[in-house]
Each structure stands twice: as structure tokens, then as C-alpha cells.
N, C-alpha and C positions, 0 to 999 in steps of 0.2 A: 600392417605397418601403421604407425601412428606418428603424429607430429604435435608438439606442444607449443602453444604461444599464449601470451597473456592478453586478456581482454579486459579493458578498463570499463566498467559499467558506468560509473558516474562519480563526480566529485561535486557535491552540492553545497553551495553557500546560500542559506535560505533565510528569508524573513517571512514568518508564518502567522496567519490568523487562523486558528484551528477550525476545521469544518467537520470534525468527527466522521471522517470518511473511512468506513470499515472495509470497503471493497477494493482497496489498493493493496496488492500483494507484495509490494517492494518495501514500503516504509510504514510502520504503524502510525497512521495519521489520526488515531482516536486518542481521547484524553480520559483521565479519571473522571467519574461522575461527580456532580456537585454534591456537597454534604448538607445543604440547607441550614443556614444559621438563623435562629429565631429573630424575627423582627428585621431581618436583612436578607430578603429573598432575592435581591438582584446583586450581581457582582460583575467585576471585570478582572481578567487574569492575564498576566504577561509572564512568559517563561523564556529562558534561553535554553536551547536544546542542541544535542549532538547525537548523531546516529551513525553506525558503521556496520558493514557486513562484508565478508569475503567468501563465504560459502553458502550453500543452500541445502535444504532438506529435500531428499528425493522421495519417491513413493514407496521405496523398499527399505526405509530407515537408513539409507546410506547418505553420505555427504558428497555433494557434487558442486561444480562451478555454477555461479549464478545464471549465466546464459543457458546452461544445460537443462534448466527446468523446461525449456521448449524442445529438447531433444539433442542428440549428439550430432555435431557438425561433421560431415564426411565430405572430403573434397571430390571423391569419385561420384557421390550422389549429386553434388552440385554440378559436376561436369555433365552428367547424363541429363539433368534438367535443362542446362543451357543448350545442349544439342537439340532437345525436343522443341525449344522455342526458336530454333534457327540460328543460334549463336555458335561460334567456334569453341571447341573444347579447349580448356587451358592445359590439358594433359597430353603428353605424347601418346601415340597410338599403342605403344608397347606398355604403357603404364595404366591404361584404362582397363576397367574390369576388376581391379583390386580395391580393397577397402583402405581408405586413408582417413581414419577418424582423428580429429583434433581434440585434445583436451583443452577446453575453453574455460579459463579462469577469469576472475574479475574481482573488483572490489567496489563497494558503494560506501561513500562517506558523505555525511551531511551535517551542516551546522545551521542554526537559525534562531528565529524568534517565534514564539507560540503565543497567540492571544485568543481569548474567549470572552464573549459578551453575552450576558443573560439578563434580560430585563422583564420584571413583572410589572404589568400595568393595570391589572384588575386582580381581584381576590383569587380567581381561578385561572386566569389567562396569562401566558407568557409569550413573548416574541423574541426570536433570535435570528441574527444574520451573521454568517461567518464566511471567511474566505482565506486562501493561502497564497502567498507570493513566494516563488522559488527562483533562485538564480544558480545556474549550473556553469561551472568554470571548466575550461579546457584542461585535459590531462594528456601528457605525452605518452606515446606507445612504448612498451617495453619490447625490444627486438629479440627474436629468438636467434639461436646460434647454430642450429643443426638442420640437416636435410634442406639445403639451400634451394635446390631446384623446385621442390614441392612448395616451399614458401613463396617463391616467385610465381608459381602457378596459382596459388591461392590469392595473391595480391592482384594478379592479372584478372582472375575471375571476379573478384570483388569490384574491381574497377569497371569491368564490363557490365555488371548488373546494377551498378550505382551504389554499392556499399562503400562509400568513400571514407567513412570515419569509423574507427572502433573505439571512440570515446564519445561522451555526451557533453554538449555545451549548450545548455538551455536556460531560459529564464522566462518567467511569466506567472500567471495566476493559476490557482487551483479552481475546481468547480465551486460555484457560489452556493452556499447552504442557507436556505430560508426555511424557517419552521415556526409553527404555533404549538404551544403546549397547553393542555388543559389538565389542571391538577389541584390537589387540596391537601390539607393537613388535618389529622385527627389526634386529639389528646386522649391518652389513656384508652387506647383501643387495642384489641387483639393481645392483651396482656403486655403491652409496650407503653412506655412513657409517651412516645409520639410515633405517628406513622405518616409518612409522606408518600404520595403516589400520583402518577400522572401519565398522560398519553400525549405523544408529539406526532404531528404530521409534517413531513418536510419535503422540500424540493431541492435537488442538486442540479443547478443550472450548468450546462457544459461549457464553462468559461476556461477550463484548465488546459494547460499545455498537453499536446498529444505526442505520440511517438513519431520520430522522424524516420522516413523510409530510407534515408541515406546513412543511417547509423543504427545498427542492431543494438547498440548500447543505450539508446535513449529509453526513458521511462515516462509514463504518463503521470501528470499531477492530479489525477482524479479518475474519471471513468472513461478516459480516452475519447471524448467527444459525445458520449451517450448521456442524455438527460436521465436523471434518477429521481425516483420517488421512494419515500420510506415511511414506515410507521415504527415508533419506538415507545415502549412501555418502561417506566422506571418506578422503583419503590425503595424507600429507606425506612428501616424499623429501628428506633432507638429503644433497644431492649432494656437497657439500664442507663443511668446517667453517664454520658460520655462514651457509651458503647453502642455502635451502630452496625447494622447488617443491611446490605442493599443488593439490589438486582437490577440489571438493565438487559432488555431483550429488544433487538432491532432487526427488522426485515427490510432489505433494500432491493429494489428492482430497477434496472436500467432499461430504457425503452429501445426497441430495435432501430437500427440505422444502417443505411448503405454507405460503406466507406471504401476508400481506395487503400489497399494494403498489399503486402507481399503474400503470395499464394504458393503453397507447396504443390509440386507436380507429381513427385514420386512419394510413396508412403513414408519413407524414413527421413524426409527432408524437413528440418526445422523451419517453420514459416518465417522466422525473423531473418533467416539467411536465404529466403526464397528467391529463385531466379526470375519469377514472373510477377509482375505487378498488375493488379486488376481490381474490379469492384466486387465486393462481397457484402451480402446482407447478413449482418451479425445481430442475433437475438441473444443478449446476455442473460445468463441464468441468475436466479435470485441469490442474494448473500444473506446469511443468517448470522447474527452476532449475539452472544450471550456473555454477560459479565457479572458474576457474583463478587461481593467484596465484604470486608470486615474492617472496621475502623475503631481504634482506641484513641480517644481524645483526652487531653488534660492529664497525661501520665505524670508530668511534673511541670508546674506552672502551665504554659500553653502548649507543651510538647505533645504531639500525637503521632500515631503510626497507622497506616492503612495497608492492607494486603489485598490485591486485586487479581482476579483471573479473568482472562478474555479469550473466548473461543470464537473463531470465525470460520465459516464454511461456505465456499462458493462452488456451485455445481457447474456442470459442463455447458458451455455456450453452444449455440447452434449457428453454424456458418452455412450460407447458401450462395452458390456461384451466381452473381448478378451481372456478369459480362454479357454484352450483346453478341460478341463473337467468341464462341466456345470451341474454336478449331483446335486449340491446345487443351486437352483434358487436364483437370486438376484433381487432386486427392486432398480433401479438407478434413479427413478423419483425424489426422495427427494434430492439426491445429485445434480442433474441438477437444481432443483428449487432453492436451496440455493446458487448456483454459480452466480446468478444474483444479482447485487448490484448497488448502485449509491451513489455519494458523492457530497456535496456542501461545498465549503470552501471560507471564506472571509480572505483576507490577508491585514494587515496593515504594510506598509514599510516606516520607517523613515530613511532618508539617509542624509549624509553630504558629499558634493563633494568639495574636496580641490582644484580642477581645476577651481572652480567658484570664488575663491578669487584672488587678484591681483598677488601674487607671483606664478610664474609658475615653474614647474620642468619637467624633462623628463617623469616621471611617477607620476601622481597625484592620490592618493588613494581616494576611496569613502567608507566611513564608513556607515554601515546599521544595523538597527534593524528590524526584521520581526516577526510577530505573525500570525500564521495560526489558524483560528478559525472554527471548524465544524459548519454547519448550516443545517437546514431542510427546506430551502427556496423552493426547487423544487423537487429534486430527491433522497435525502439521505435516504437510507435504507440498513439494513444488513451490516453496517460498524461500527467499533469502533469510539467513539467520541474522536478522537485523537487531542489534542492541541499541536502545535509545535511552539517554539520560536527559533530565531537564532540571533547571533551577528556576524558580518562579515566585511571583508574589500575586496574591489575590486580594482585591479590594471589594469588600462586601458593604452594601449600604441599603 
């Protein structure tokens, strides 16, 4: 027997300073790489963006609801877990023992502003500092109209374990991104007109909003409280005039931390709906991101087009029970299994560079339109199918 209700993940109205966070599975918080304009290696970029998702990629190429990337919610499973921690079962005795899976749908919508600052202060050295501000607005629940008694039992169970909201209403900062880049430019090297290459070392300070234990719909605005370290290599090859090929490779590691979170007691219990709250030592796995791209500039006047591909792979996190009182046993295998995810994105970038026309100014803006499209080309699984568009201006100087 199954029951369907609608689960509103988030409605986000955002003001964003981009931090190029590759290890967030909900929204693509990374941007297109810089193109490097001769004589103007520093720039400031501002974009308006909007993103939306209503479904997610599963591990078996199927489409599922966004919350279901953490597992299928079953009311009987939750009932059994509540009994194990000493709570009263929300189900009548004659209803217990049967499966009551709920199809959990949701949608994620975001709007905001994207900003990027890149400052070269020596020939080989660059410093960057980025951050994100997000504001999440309340969304009303959509009420189901069937199987009234099971719905009352679900609401009673959620109230008992402290899941009082099935919407997200959040605001705050993302993780703070601080980095140094060492790089150089070579003229007429490797059979190219110009070659740019560099290595960045960065710190992701855990200033971002974390998930809320009272709402399974809440999402983190970064690494969910974990400090991050990353190393990124980038290269751009101008193979012919106004034709560039580039690559970005980044590895991000989040440091282990003991956190208070929901914990699954039975094997099939999604931890975001967990009946038990306790301390867990989480050691996040590494995240690898790779992005090749091709840019055609000055197709007509200052018009250009870029095609980008971004692949992100996050391995399985390690969870360890850190409670002082382990009288109630837990099963963390499901939580660790669903922490593994992958993402493929194609990005179309249409830009207009005022510096390519005859009239020159001290600062020549570049206008751009970007569309990030989720794909299942290689590794996508257990992520929302989030589309993102942005309109922006870059000021290079």
C-alpha cells in the first residue's frame, strides 16, 4: 500500500557571491572559468540567476523525487524505529507490519545574484575571496486527499520526532572561499598563440547555512558545517585567434567533524526522516570536478559562444556513531550509501565583449548569458535535475 503527498524542498530567493562550490549536490554553485583578457587579468562579474528542479536522477537511470535520493520513506519503517527508541507507534496494531511507502515529490526553485572577484596583484600571483548569501522563503504545503488515516498517522509521527516543517525557510551565507593562485602566460607555446595555466590552493570556511533537523526539506549552502580544502589546476590554450580550449580540474576535501544529526535505526530508514537524533562523526569523501570547454570569440563584432562540460564525482562519506549512550543501536550504512553522488552538466555561454569593437574604454564590459543543463552522460546519480540560467556582466581591468 502506498500513499502520495507533495514535499516542497525549497523556494530560494538568493543574493549570491559565487564561491565555486563543486561539492553541493542540490544547486550547481560553480561558474564558467575565466577567459583571460590580454592586459586585463583582473575582473569583477555580476549575474542574475534562476534555477529550478522538480525531479532527481536515481542510481538506476530512473527519475525520482528530490527527497528520495536519500531513500524511500515508509511509514511502517518509521513506526518501528519510533518503538525502538521508546516512542508510541503512530499506527494501529492491525496496521503494523505492512509496507506504507510514500512517494515523496518536491520542487526546488531559486533566484539570485551571482558575483565573482578575481584580483591579480603580482605577475604570477592572484588572490580571491568569494561568498554566497541565500534567502529561503516559506512555501505552503500541498495537502493530499486520500487515505486519510495514514496521513494523520504520518503527521502524528513527524510531530513526535520533531519534523515539524516540510518546507524550507532559510537565509544566510554560504561557505567563505579564500584562495591563492599561481599562474603564468606563454606566447607562441605548444603550437598555440597563447597558453595560460595556473594552480590554486583554497580554503572553504564553514560559514554556510546548515540543514535544519526540524525540516527534511532544508538544504545546506555549502559543506554543511565542514571546513574544506581544495587544489585546482586550470589551463587555457588559444589555438587560433579568438578560439580557445580550456580545462579545469579541482579536488575538494572536507575535514571530519562530529555533528548532531538524524540517525537511521533500521536499514531502510532514510536518515533525513530518522526518528533518532544523536552525534555522528562524519568524514566526508573527496569531490573531484573536471571541466573542459571550448570558446569561439568575436564571431561577429564582439559576439562569442562557449560550450562547457562539467563532471563532478563525490565518493561515499564515512559515518561513525559518536553517542556516549549507545543503548539504541543504529544502522548508518544507508546514510553512507546515499552520500555518494555524481553530476554531469553542459553549459552554453553566449557572450558579447565590448573590448572587441573599435572604441576602447578603461573598462570594457562583457555581457553574458549562461544556461547550465543537467545530463546523464557519465556519472549523474542521486542529484536533483537542476537547470540554472544566468544573465551577467563582467568588468575586466
